[in-house]
C-alpha positions as CSV (number, residue, x, y, z in Angstrom):
1,M,73.3,34.2,159.7
2,D,71.1,35.5,162.4
3,L,68.3,36.9,160.3
4,V,67.3,36.8,156.6
5,I,64.8,39.1,155.0
6,R,63.3,37.2,152.1
7,N,61.7,38.4,148.9
8,A,62.7,42.1,149.4
9,R,62.4,44.8,146.8
10,V,65.4,47.1,147.0
11,R,66.2,50.2,144.9
12,G,68.4,49.6,141.9
13,R,67.6,46.0,141.5
14,S,64.9,44.7,139.1
15,E,64.3,41.3,140.9
16,P,63.6,40.5,144.6
17,V,66.5,39.7,146.8
18,D,67.2,38.2,150.2
19,I,69.1,40.2,152.7
20,G,71.3,38.2,155.1
21,I,72.3,39.7,158.4
22,S,74.9,38.5,160.9
23,G,75.1,40.3,164.2
24,E,74.7,44.0,163.6
25,R,75.7,44.1,159.9
26,I,74.4,43.0,156.5
27,E,76.4,40.0,155.3
28,A,74.8,39.3,151.9
29,V,72.3,40.8,149.4
30,A,71.4,38.4,146.6
31,P,68.5,36.5,145.1
32,R,67.5,33.3,146.9
33,L,70.2,33.1,149.5
34,A,70.7,29.4,150.4
35,A,71.9,30.3,154.0
36,S,69.7,29.4,156.9
37,A,69.1,31.8,159.8
38,G,67.8,31.8,163.3
39,R,64.9,34.0,162.1
40,E,63.4,35.0,158.8
41,I,61.1,37.8,157.7
42,D,59.2,37.4,154.5
43,A,59.0,40.8,152.9
44,G,56.7,39.4,150.3
45,G,57.9,41.7,147.4
46,R,57.7,44.8,149.6
47,L,60.3,47.6,149.6
48,V,63.2,47.4,152.0
49,S,65.2,50.5,152.5
50,P,68.0,51.8,154.8
51,A,66.2,53.3,157.7
52,F,65.3,57.0,157.5
53,A,67.5,59.8,158.9
54,N,66.1,63.0,160.3
55,L,68.7,65.7,160.2
56,H,66.8,68.5,161.9
57,L,64.2,68.2,164.7
58,H,63.5,70.7,167.5
59,A,62.8,68.0,170.0
60,D,62.9,70.2,173.1
61,K,59.9,72.1,171.8
62,S,58.0,69.1,170.6
63,L,54.4,68.6,171.8
64,L,54.2,72.0,173.4
65,G,51.1,72.4,171.3
66,E,49.3,70.2,173.8
67,V,49.7,72.8,176.5
68,M,50.5,76.2,174.9
69,R,48.3,79.1,174.1
70,P,47.5,79.4,170.3
71,N,49.8,81.1,167.9
72,V,47.1,83.4,166.6
73,S,49.4,85.1,164.0
74,G,51.1,81.9,162.8
75,T,54.3,83.9,162.6
76,L,57.9,83.1,163.7
77,P,58.1,86.0,166.2
78,E,55.0,84.9,168.1
79,A,56.2,81.3,168.0
80,I,59.5,82.4,169.7
81,E,57.5,84.4,172.3
82,I,55.3,81.4,173.2
83,T,58.3,79.1,173.4
84,N,60.2,81.5,175.7
85,D,57.3,81.4,178.1
86,F,57.9,77.6,178.6
87,K,61.7,77.7,178.3
88,R,62.1,79.9,181.3
89,H,60.7,77.0,183.4
90,Y,62.0,74.0,181.5
91,D,62.9,70.9,183.5
92,P,65.3,68.5,181.8
93,Q,63.2,65.4,182.8
94,E,60.0,67.0,181.4
95,V,61.9,67.9,178.1
96,A,63.1,64.4,177.9
97,Q,59.6,63.0,178.4
98,R,58.1,65.0,175.6
99,A,61.1,64.5,173.2
100,G,61.1,60.8,174.0
101,R,57.5,60.4,172.8
102,V,58.5,62.0,169.5
103,V,61.6,59.9,169.1
104,E,59.5,56.7,169.8
105,A,57.0,57.8,167.1
106,G,59.8,58.4,164.7
107,I,61.3,55.0,165.3
108,R,58.0,53.3,164.7
109,N,57.9,55.2,161.4
110,G,61.2,53.9,160.3
111,T,63.7,56.5,161.5
112,T,66.8,55.3,163.3
113,F,68.9,58.5,163.2
114,F,67.9,61.8,164.7
115,R,69.7,65.2,164.9
116,L,67.9,66.9,167.8
117,F,68.2,70.7,168.3
118,A,68.3,72.0,171.9
119,D,67.8,75.8,172.5
120,V,70.7,77.1,174.5
121,G,70.7,80.7,175.7
122,T,70.1,83.0,178.6
123,I,66.4,82.3,178.8
124,G,66.5,78.5,179.2
125,G,70.2,78.0,180.0
126,V,71.4,74.6,179.1
127,R,68.4,72.8,180.5
128,P,67.0,71.9,177.0
129,A,70.3,70.4,176.1
130,E,70.4,68.4,179.4
131,G,66.9,67.0,178.5
132,L,67.9,65.9,175.0
133,L,71.2,64.4,176.3
134,L,68.9,62.3,178.5
135,V,67.0,61.2,175.4
136,R,70.2,60.3,173.6
137,E,71.1,58.0,176.5
138,R,67.7,56.5,177.0
139,Y,67.3,55.5,173.3
140,R,70.9,54.7,172.4
141,D,69.9,51.0,171.7
142,L,67.0,52.0,169.4
143,A,68.4,54.9,167.4
144,E,71.5,57.0,166.9
145,I,71.0,60.5,168.2
146,Q,73.1,63.7,167.9
147,V,72.3,66.7,170.0
148,V,72.8,70.2,168.6
149,A,73.6,73.1,171.0
150,F,71.5,75.8,169.2
151,P,71.5,79.5,170.1
152,Q,67.8,80.3,169.4
153,E,68.1,83.9,170.7
154,G,71.3,84.5,168.8
155,L,74.9,84.9,170.1
156,V,75.7,88.6,169.7
157,R,72.2,89.8,170.6
158,D,72.1,87.4,173.6
159,P,75.2,88.2,175.7
160,G,76.1,85.1,177.7
161,A,74.9,82.7,175.1
162,E,78.4,81.9,173.7
163,A,79.5,80.7,177.1
164,L,76.4,78.6,177.5
165,I,77.0,77.0,174.1
166,Q,80.4,76.0,175.2
167,Q,78.9,74.7,178.5
168,A,76.5,72.6,176.4
169,M,79.4,71.2,174.4
170,D,81.2,70.3,177.6
171,L,78.1,68.4,178.7
172,G,78.4,66.3,175.6
173,C,76.5,67.9,172.7
174,D,77.6,66.6,169.4
175,V,77.0,69.5,166.9
176,V,77.4,73.3,167.1
177,G,74.3,75.1,166.1
178,G,73.8,78.6,164.7
179,L,71.1,81.2,163.8
180,P,73.1,84.0,162.2
181,W,70.2,85.7,160.3
182,Y,68.5,86.4,163.6
183,E,71.2,88.9,164.7
184,Y,70.4,92.6,164.4
185,T,72.9,93.5,161.6
186,D,74.8,91.8,158.8
187,D,78.0,92.5,160.6
188,E,76.7,90.7,163.7
189,A,75.5,87.8,161.6
190,R,79.0,87.3,160.4
191,Q,80.3,87.6,164.0
192,H,77.8,84.9,164.9
193,I,79.1,82.6,162.2
194,D,82.7,83.3,163.3
195,I,81.8,82.4,166.9
196,C,80.2,79.1,165.8
197,F,83.3,78.1,163.9
198,R,85.6,79.0,166.8
199,I,83.6,76.7,169.1
200,A,83.3,73.9,166.5
201,E,87.0,74.0,165.8
202,R,87.8,74.0,169.5
203,Y,85.7,70.9,170.1
204,G,86.3,69.2,166.8
205,R,82.6,69.2,166.0
206,D,80.4,69.7,162.9
207,I,78.2,72.7,162.4
208,H,74.4,72.9,161.6
209,M,72.9,76.4,161.3
210,L,69.4,77.7,160.6
211,V,70.1,80.2,157.8
212,D,68.1,83.0,156.3
213,D,64.8,81.6,157.5
214,T,62.9,84.7,156.4
215,D,61.1,86.2,153.4
216,D,63.6,89.1,153.3
217,P,65.8,89.0,150.2
218,N,68.3,91.1,152.1
219,S,69.0,88.3,154.5
220,R,72.3,86.9,153.1
221,S,74.1,85.1,155.8
222,L,74.3,81.9,153.6
223,E,76.9,83.6,151.4
224,Y,79.2,84.3,154.3
225,L,78.6,80.8,155.8
226,A,79.8,79.3,152.5
227,L,82.8,81.6,152.4
228,K,83.7,80.8,156.0
229,T,83.3,77.1,155.4
230,M,85.8,77.2,152.5
231,R,88.3,79.4,154.3
232,A,88.2,77.2,157.4
233,G,88.5,74.0,155.4
234,Y,85.2,72.7,156.8
235,Q,83.9,71.3,153.6
236,G,81.4,68.4,154.2
237,R,81.0,69.3,157.9
238,V,78.4,72.1,157.7
239,A,74.7,72.0,157.2
240,A,72.3,74.9,156.6
241,S,68.6,74.5,157.2
242,H,65.7,76.5,155.6
243,C,67.5,79.1,153.5
244,G,64.0,80.4,152.6
245,A,65.3,83.9,151.6
246,M,66.7,82.2,148.6
247,A,63.2,82.1,147.2
248,A,63.2,85.9,147.1
249,Y,66.8,86.4,145.8
250,N,67.2,87.6,142.2
251,D,68.3,84.9,139.9
252,V,71.8,86.1,139.4
253,Y,72.6,86.4,143.1
254,A,70.9,83.0,143.8
255,A,73.1,81.3,141.2
256,K,76.2,82.9,142.8
257,V,75.3,81.7,146.3
258,I,74.3,78.2,145.1
259,G,77.6,77.9,143.4
260,M,79.4,78.9,146.6
261,V,77.3,76.4,148.6
262,A,78.3,73.6,146.2
263,E,82.0,74.5,146.3
264,A,81.9,74.7,150.1
265,G,80.3,71.2,150.4
266,I,77.4,72.6,152.5
267,T,74.3,70.4,153.0
268,I,71.0,72.2,152.6
269,S,68.1,71.0,154.7
270,T,64.9,72.2,153.1
271,N,62.2,71.7,155.8
272,T,59.3,72.2,153.4
273,Q,56.4,71.6,155.7
274,I,57.4,74.3,158.2
275,N,58.4,76.8,155.5
276,L,55.0,76.3,153.7
277,V,53.3,77.2,157.0
278,C,55.6,80.0,158.4
279,S,56.9,81.7,155.3
280,A,55.2,84.3,153.1
281,R,52.7,85.3,155.8
282,L,52.8,88.9,154.6
283,D,52.6,88.1,150.9
284,R,49.6,88.8,148.8
285,E,48.7,86.3,146.1
286,P,50.4,84.7,144.5
287,R,52.3,83.6,147.6
288,R,55.8,82.2,147.6
289,R,56.4,78.7,148.8
290,G,59.2,80.2,150.9
291,T,61.6,77.3,150.5
292,A,65.1,77.0,149.1
293,R,65.6,76.5,145.4
294,V,65.7,72.7,145.6
295,K,66.0,71.9,141.9
296,E,68.7,74.5,141.3
297,L,70.6,73.2,144.3
298,L,70.4,69.7,143.1
299,A,71.5,70.6,139.6
300,A,74.6,72.3,141.1
301,G,75.5,69.1,142.9
302,V,74.5,70.3,146.4
303,N,73.7,67.6,149.0
304,V,70.0,68.4,149.7
305,V,68.0,66.8,152.5
306,S,64.6,67.2,154.0
307,S,63.7,67.0,157.7
308,Q,60.9,66.9,160.2
309,D,61.7,70.3,161.8
310,D,58.8,70.6,164.3
311,V,56.2,68.4,165.9
312,N,53.1,70.1,167.3
313,D,54.8,73.1,168.7
314,P,54.4,76.9,168.5
315,Y,56.0,76.9,165.0
316,Y,54.0,74.0,163.4
317,P,50.8,72.3,164.6
318,F,51.3,69.0,162.8
319,G,54.1,66.4,162.4
320,K,54.1,62.7,163.4
321,P,57.2,62.7,162.9
322,D,57.5,60.6,159.8
323,Q,60.3,61.1,157.2
324,L,58.1,59.4,154.6
325,E,55.5,62.1,155.0
326,V,58.3,64.7,154.9
327,A,59.5,63.2,151.5
328,L,55.9,63.5,150.1
329,F,55.7,67.2,151.1
330,T,59.0,67.8,149.5
331,A,58.0,66.1,146.3
332,H,54.9,68.4,146.1
333,T,56.6,71.6,147.2
334,A,59.7,71.3,145.0
335,Q,57.7,69.7,142.2
336,L,59.9,66.6,142.2
337,T,57.3,64.2,140.8
338,L,58.9,62.5,137.7
339,P,60.1,58.9,138.3
340,H,63.8,59.8,138.7
341,E,62.9,62.7,140.9
342,L,61.0,60.5,143.3
343,E,64.2,58.6,143.7
344,T,65.9,61.8,144.5
345,V,63.3,62.7,147.1
346,W,63.9,59.3,148.7
347,D,67.7,60.0,148.8
348,M,66.9,63.3,150.7
349,V,65.5,61.3,153.7
350,T,68.0,58.5,153.5
351,T,71.5,58.6,151.9
352,N,71.8,62.3,151.6
353,A,70.9,62.8,155.2
354,A,73.3,60.1,156.3
355,R,76.1,61.7,154.2
356,A,75.4,65.1,155.9
357,A,75.6,63.4,159.4
358,R,78.7,61.5,158.3
359,L,77.2,58.2,159.3
360,D,79.7,55.4,158.9
361,G,78.4,52.1,157.4
362,Y,75.0,53.4,156.3
363,G,73.3,51.7,153.3
364,L,72.1,48.4,152.0
365,E,75.3,46.7,150.9
366,P,77.3,43.9,152.5
367,G,79.2,45.3,155.5
368,C,76.7,48.1,156.2
369,W,74.9,48.3,159.5
370,A,71.6,46.5,159.5
371,D,69.5,49.6,160.1
372,L,66.6,48.8,157.8
373,V,62.9,49.4,157.3
374,V,60.3,47.1,155.6
375,I,57.6,49.2,154.0
376,D,54.2,47.9,153.0
377,A,54.6,48.9,149.4
378,P,56.4,47.5,146.4
379,S,58.3,50.6,145.2
380,V,59.4,54.1,146.1
381,H,56.5,55.5,144.1
382,E,53.9,53.5,145.9
383,A,55.5,54.1,149.3
384,L,55.3,57.9,148.7
385,R,51.8,57.7,147.2
386,L,50.2,55.5,149.9
387,Q,52.2,56.4,153.0
388,P,51.8,52.8,154.2
389,P,52.8,51.2,157.5
390,R,56.4,50.4,158.3
391,L,56.0,46.7,158.9
392,H,59.5,46.0,160.4
393,V,62.2,48.5,161.7
394,L,65.6,47.1,162.4
395,R,68.4,48.8,164.3
396,R,71.8,47.1,164.2
397,G,70.2,43.8,163.1
398,R,67.6,43.8,165.9
399,E,63.9,44.5,165.3
400,V,63.0,47.6,167.3
401,A,59.5,48.2,165.9
402,R,56.8,46.5,163.9
403,A,53.3,47.3,162.6
404,S,50.3,45.1,161.9
405,V,47.3,46.8,160.3
406,T,44.1,45.2,159.2
407,S,41.6,47.0,156.9
408,E,38.4,45.3,155.7
409,L,35.7,46.5,153.3
410,L,32.4,45.1,154.9
411,A,30.0,46.2,152.2
412,S,29.8,44.7,148.7
413,P,30.0,47.0,145.7
414,A,26.9,47.5,143.6
415,S,26.7,45.2,140.6
């Protein structure tokens, strides 16, 4: 073996195990492996997990907060306006530089899969996609990256965007994006979804849309997306982010749509941090959380994930990015705080996200890729509670990041 991680705590096992790695894959997971290795890492009873996966990150907009004017309303329309001011003058190399800083931070925090969204439309052309394709190439040895061609200004309401999305796919984008609720009418929202499916089917690609990211209970494009997914036979290949209008649906309609989403095999990405900030701006108290109905979706068997949507941009002034922090926000927002629910929250940033991205060989079993993170905590609960350093991050069996933190109390407690 090339590497053995000793004394590791892993989910689902009561006793520490050793993880043996040969080449790029896990060879063995068992207590006290007798095999020797060229290198060993002593986890010391700490948690070892498959590396995190971030299914939704607007990397082309990341860090615009360093140079933009303030979003004084905190609303989505003003965020779009501010972004457009930059997008008209985007340079792919500059986009790649900003996005690269964010990807590097994510890797240090234990993420080795990123789905990066690139705005594609008549304002910025395909330059954002070109920038993120550069990022995919530069970091291919450190992380797996998918680039989404995303029509931020819509498709029907932005004539010319459809051709640009196809151009972005020709350049090498991996996923067809969508934003149906942003169209002017329900009919045009359905046209938007139909266009996305036509492009995805033509290129043989998966689909990831931002759906009903509004407080308006009349925004109901998720229903048609579920129907279209079933009719097109695209089960398991479609993801829908936000779906915040679901919080305002009446219970009967919400139950109907959730059932359709489950039948269609659509993944829901609930980006709780951003929805907490951007949603319900016009509400009086008590304010809605503005997030999808996570517990109801989970109870229906829907694959639910949570993602770091934005990093210091016009939409959201924070973000590290760190999927462990994302999981903690989700636990709070969706009230997933019981012991078994904390395990579910962990799934939302690991196995559920990997399932949505259809990642082959993801996990912590023999034969899986050795994409792992050693966390300075003994359990999922303590990792979520303490948000500790990621001591070692492995990609395909090779260490790509490590952390060493020293903290010392210099004063003695009073007797």
